[in-house]
C-alpha positions in Angstrom: 7.2 5.0 -28.5 6.4 5.1 -24.7 4.3 2.7 -22.8 1.4 5.2 -22.6 1.2 5.1 -26.4 0.4 1.4 -26.4 -3.3 0.9 -27.0 -5.4 -1.4 -24.8 -5.6 -3.8 -27.7 -1.9 -3.8 -28.4 -1.0 -4.1 -24.7 -3.2 -7.2 -24.2 -1.8 -8.8 -27.4 1.7 -8.3 -26.0 0.7 -9.9 -22.7 -1.0 -12.8 -24.4 2.0 -13.5 -26.6 4.4 -13.3 -23.6 6.6 -10.6 -25.0 5.5 -7.7 -22.9 8.6 -7.9 -20.8 10.8 -7.7 -23.9 8.9 -4.6 -25.1 9.3 -3.0 -21.7 13.0 -3.7 -21.8 13.3 -2.1 -25.2 11.5 1.0 -23.9 13.9 1.2 -20.9 11.1 0.2 -18.5 12.5 -3.1 -17.3 12.8 -1.9 -13.7 10.5 -1.0 -10.9 10.4 2.4 -9.2 10.1 2.0 -5.5 7.2 3.7 -3.8 7.0 7.5 -4.4 10.0 9.3 -3.0 9.9 10.9 0.4 12.2 12.8 2.7 12.5 10.0 5.2 12.7 6.2 5.2 11.6 3.6 7.8 13.7 0.5 8.3 11.3 -2.5 8.0 13.6 -5.1 9.6 16.2 -5.4 12.2 19.7 -5.7 10.8 19.1 -3.9 7.4 22.6 -3.7 6.0 24.2 -0.3 5.1 26.8 -0.4 2.3 29.4 2.2 1.3 28.2 2.0 -2.4 24.9 0.8 -4.0 26.2 -2.7 -4.7 25.9 -5.9 -2.8 29.7 -6.4 -3.2 30.4 -3.1 -1.5 31.7 -2.8 2.0 29.2 -3.2 4.8 29.5 -0.2 7.1 26.5 -0.3 9.5 23.2 -1.9 10.4 19.7 -0.3 10.9 17.3 -1.2 13.6 13.7 -2.1 12.9 11.6 1.0 12.7 14.6 3.2 12.6 13.8 6.5 10.9 16.5 7.8 8.5 16.8 10.8 6.2 16.8 9.9 2.5 19.4 12.0 0.6 18.8 10.6 -2.9 18.2 7.4 -4.8 20.5 5.7 -7.4 20.6 2.5 -9.4 22.8 -0.3 -8.2 22.9 -4.1 -8.7 20.0 -6.4 -8.3 18.9 -7.4 -4.8 17.1 -10.7 -5.7 14.6 -8.7 -7.7 15.4 -8.1 -11.4 12.9 -5.3 -11.6 14.1 -3.3 -8.7 17.7 -1.9 -8.6 16.9 1.2 -6.7 19.0 2.1 -3.7 18.6 4.9 -1.2 21.5 7.1 -0.1 21.5 8.0 3.6 24.1 9.7 5.8 25.9 6.5 6.5 25.9 5.0 3.0 23.4 3.2 0.8 20.6 0.8 1.5 18.4 -1.3 -0.9 15.0 0.3 -1.4 13.0 -2.9 -1.0 13.5 -2.9 2.8 13.0 0.8 3.4 9.5 2.3 3.5 9.4 5.9 2.2 7.7 8.0 4.9 7.1 11.6 6.1 6.6 13.2 9.4 3.6 15.5 9.2 2.1 16.3 12.6 -1.6 17.2 12.4 -3.9 19.6 14.1 -6.6 17.7 16.0 -10.2 17.5 14.8 -12.6 17.7 17.7 -15.9 16.6 16.1 -16.4 13.2 14.7 -19.8 12.0 13.2 -21.6 9.1 14.7 -20.6 6.8 11.9 -17.0 7.6 12.5 -14.3 9.1 10.3 -11.5 7.6 8.3 -7.9 8.7 9.2 -4.4 7.8 8.1 -1.2 7.8 10.0 0.9 10.8 8.9 4.2 9.9 10.7 6.5 7.0 10.2 4.7 5.1 13.0 2.6 5.8 15.9 2.3 4.0 19.2 -1.2 3.0 20.2 -2.4 2.8 23.8 -5.0 0.9 25.8 -6.2 4.1 27.5 -6.1 7.8 26.5 -3.2 8.7 28.7 0.5 9.2 28.0 1.5 6.7 30.6 -1.1 4.1 29.7 0.1 0.6 28.6 1.3 0.5 25.0 -0.4 -1.8 22.4 0.8 -2.2 18.8 2.4 0.2 16.4 0.5 1.6 13.4 2.4 2.6 10.4 2.7 5.4 7.8 -0.4 5.7 5.5 -2.3 2.9 7.2 -5.9 3.8 7.7 -8.2 3.5 10.7 -11.8 4.3 11.6 -11.9 6.9 14.3 -14.9 6.6 16.6 -14.4 9.3 19.1 -12.2 12.2 20.1 -11.1 12.3 23.7 -9.5 15.4 25.4 -7.6 14.5 28.5 -7.8 17.7 30.5 -5.3 16.6 33.1 -2.6 16.1 30.5 -4.0 18.5 28.0 -3.7 15.9 25.2 -6.1 14.9 22.4 -6.6 11.3 21.4 -8.4 9.4 18.7 -10.3 6.3 19.7 -10.6 3.4 17.2 -11.9 -0.2 17.5 -10.2 -3.2 15.8 -12.8 -5.7 14.7 -10.3 -8.6 14.4 -8.6 -8.0 17.8 -12.0 -6.9 19.3 -10.3 -4.2 21.3 -10.4 -0.4 21.5 -7.2 1.5 21.1 -6.1 5.1 21.3 -3.5 7.2 19.3 -2.3 10.8 19.7 -4.4 13.0 17.4 -1.3 14.8 16.1 -0.1 11.5 14.5 -3.2 11.0 12.3 -4.8 12.9 9.4 -8.5 12.9 9.2 -9.3 12.2 5.5 -11.6 14.7 3.9 -14.7 13.5 2.1 -13.5 14.8 -1.3 -10.6 12.2 -1.2 -13.2 9.5 -1.2 -15.0 10.4 -4.4 -14.7 8.4 -7.6 -12.0 9.2 -10.2 -13.1 9.5 -13.8 -16.8 9.2 -13.0 -17.6 10.3 -16.5 -16.1 7.1 -17.9 -18.7 4.3 -18.1 -17.7 1.4 -15.8 -17.7 -1.0 -18.7 -15.0 1.0 -20.3 -12.7 0.6 -17.3 -10.3 -2.3 -17.1 -7.6 -3.3 -14.5 -5.1 -5.7 -16.0 -2.5 -7.7 -14.0 0.4 -9.3 -15.9 2.0 -11.8 -13.5 5.1 -12.3 -15.7 6.1 -8.6 -15.5 4.4 -7.8 -12.3 2.5 -4.9 -13.9 -0.8 -3.4 -13.0 -2.3 -1.4 -15.9 -5.5 0.5 -16.0 -7.4 1.4 -19.2 -10.3 3.8 -20.0 -11.5 2.5 -23.3 -8.3 2.2 -25.4 -6.4 4.8 -23.3 -3.9 3.7 -20.7 -4.2 5.8 -17.5 -2.0 3.8 -15.1 0.9 1.4 -15.4 2.9 0.4 -12.3 4.8 -2.5 -10.8 3.1 -4.6 -8.2 3.9 -7.6 -6.0 1.5 -10.5 -6.7 1.1 -13.8 -4.8 4.2 -15.8 -4.1 4.5 -19.5 -4.9 1.9 -21.5 -3.1 -0.3 -18.4 -2.6 -0.6 -17.4 -6.2 -2.8 -14.6 -7.3 -5.7 -16.4 -9.2 -5.7 -16.0 -12.9 -9.0 -15.2 -14.7 -11.6 -12.5 -15.1 -12.8 -10.9 -11.9 -14.7 -7.8 -10.7 -13.9 -5.4 -7.8 -17.3 -6.1 -6.2 -16.4 -5.5 -2.6 -14.2 -2.8 -1.1 -13.1 -1.3 2.2 -10.8 1.7 2.9 -9.3 0.0 6.0 -9.0 -3.7 6.6 -7.2 -5.7 9.3 -5.7 -8.5 7.2 -4.8 -11.7 9.0 -4.7 -15.5 8.5 -5.5 -16.2 12.1 -7.3 -19.5 12.4 -6.5 -21.0 9.0 -2.7 -21.4 9.1 -0.2 -23.2 11.2 2.8 -21.3 10.0 3.7 -17.8 8.7 0.9 -16.2 10.7 0.5 -12.5 9.8 -1.5 -9.8 11.4 -1.7 -6.5 9.5 -3.9 -3.8 11.0 -5.1 -0.8 8.9 -4.3 -2.2 5.4 -5.4 0.8 3.3 -7.6 1.1 0.2 -8.7 -2.5 -0.4 -10.4 -3.3 -3.7 -11.3 -7.0 -3.4 -11.9 -9.0 -6.6 -12.5 -12.5 -5.3 -14.6 -14.0 -2.6 -11.5 -15.5 -1.0 -10.1 -12.1 -0.1 -7.7 -11.3 -3.0 -7.5 -7.6 -3.4 -5.5 -4.6 -4.7 -4.3 -2.8 -1.5 -1.7 -0.6 0.0 1.5 -2.1 1.5 3.5 -0.9 4.4 5.6 -4.0 5.2 7.8 -3.9 2.1 8.8 -1.5 -0.7 9.9 -4.3 -3.1 7.6 -4.1 -6.1 8.4 -6.2 -9.2 8.5 -9.7 -7.8 5.8 -12.0 -6.2 5.8 -11.7 -2.4 2.2 -11.5 -1.2 -0.2 -14.1 0.1 -2.3 -13.8 -3.1 -3.2 -10.2 -3.1 -1.8 -7.5 -5.5 0.5 -5.3 -3.3 0.8 -1.7 -4.4 2.2 1.5 -2.8 -0.5 3.0 -0.7 -0.9 6.1 -2.9 -1.4 3.8 -6.0 -3.9 1.6 -4.2 -5.9 4.7 -3.2 -6.1 5.6 -6.9 -7.3 2.1 -7.7 -9.8 2.2 -4.9 -11.2 5.6 -6.0 -11.2 4.8 -9.7 -13.0 1.4 -9.6 -16.6 0.6 -8.8 -18.6 0.3 -6.6 -18.1 3.6 -4.9 -18.0 3.2 -1.1 -20.1 6.0 0.5 -18.5 8.3 3.0 -18.9 6.9 6.5 -19.1 3.3 5.3 -16.3 1.0 6.2 -17.1 -1.9 3.8 -19.4 -2.4 0.8 -20.2 -5.6 -1.0 -22.2 -5.6 -4.2 -22.0 -9.1 -5.9 -22.3 -8.9 -9.7 -21.0 -5.4 -9.8 -17.6 -3.8 -9.9 -14.9 -2.9 -12.4 -13.5 -5.7 -14.6 -10.1 -7.2 -13.6 -8.1 -9.5 -15.8 -5.2 -11.5 -14.2 -3.0 -13.5 -16.6 
């Protein structure tokens, strides 16, 4: 048997009885794949340790800088790095690094788009990271960095004739500032990537299930399982709330922050992609670019997923956010979510 052969009824019974983890172990699924493989990786912290073998007891041979881009040669399984579900390590030219602190990325430069509709256009960063600027000039003052697969609403295209450069302008509602990024670092998302997945399936037959014990997100269409992946739910003190919910408000690009309501552990995360909110307090399924460590709780209450998976969830669930709309809220509607 494979996990996809479990019916919705059987899966929920296993979860309720607390033995889902045991069944996954018997099926050889008691680990978490890191985010989808890529040709490059981005070091998420300063001082990421490089080892000469994929084990914590191996020799330490080097350190990576924050935002250092490295080529990923292959991945392999090693010992546990404080996450029993994730034993994946990446091999690089200098040795091995644990996958949880390396974001898989690509470098895909883009041709600029010169016409943007009045309502704006959604774009995603297509390189490991891009600098942003406070004016559309190469020597303008730098602002913050925006990271791979983060999403941003482009308001305007600016061609600087003196430098012969093309810039995308976008406005951050939280920071209340306008920023500029080189057009070649961002991919304009076509409209057909914003349509709903499985539109022929009635919304009442769709279910998103979050099992906190195994850190699994599973999607069903009727009795058929159509998605099963590891996640990172809320850490202790910021637990993901249990219960039955609905994805009644959504946005493809959200600046997430706890400014104003916290005295410690302040975070500011611009461009969080593909947010499907299921509570009025801001709990959501969303893409994650600040870790690659799925399989253990480490969020502030949301359900962290790789960006490509959160995009699938965003497109599969209801309501459908129309093209050109940056946020939609329809209380009483949405796809059912069970967290237990």
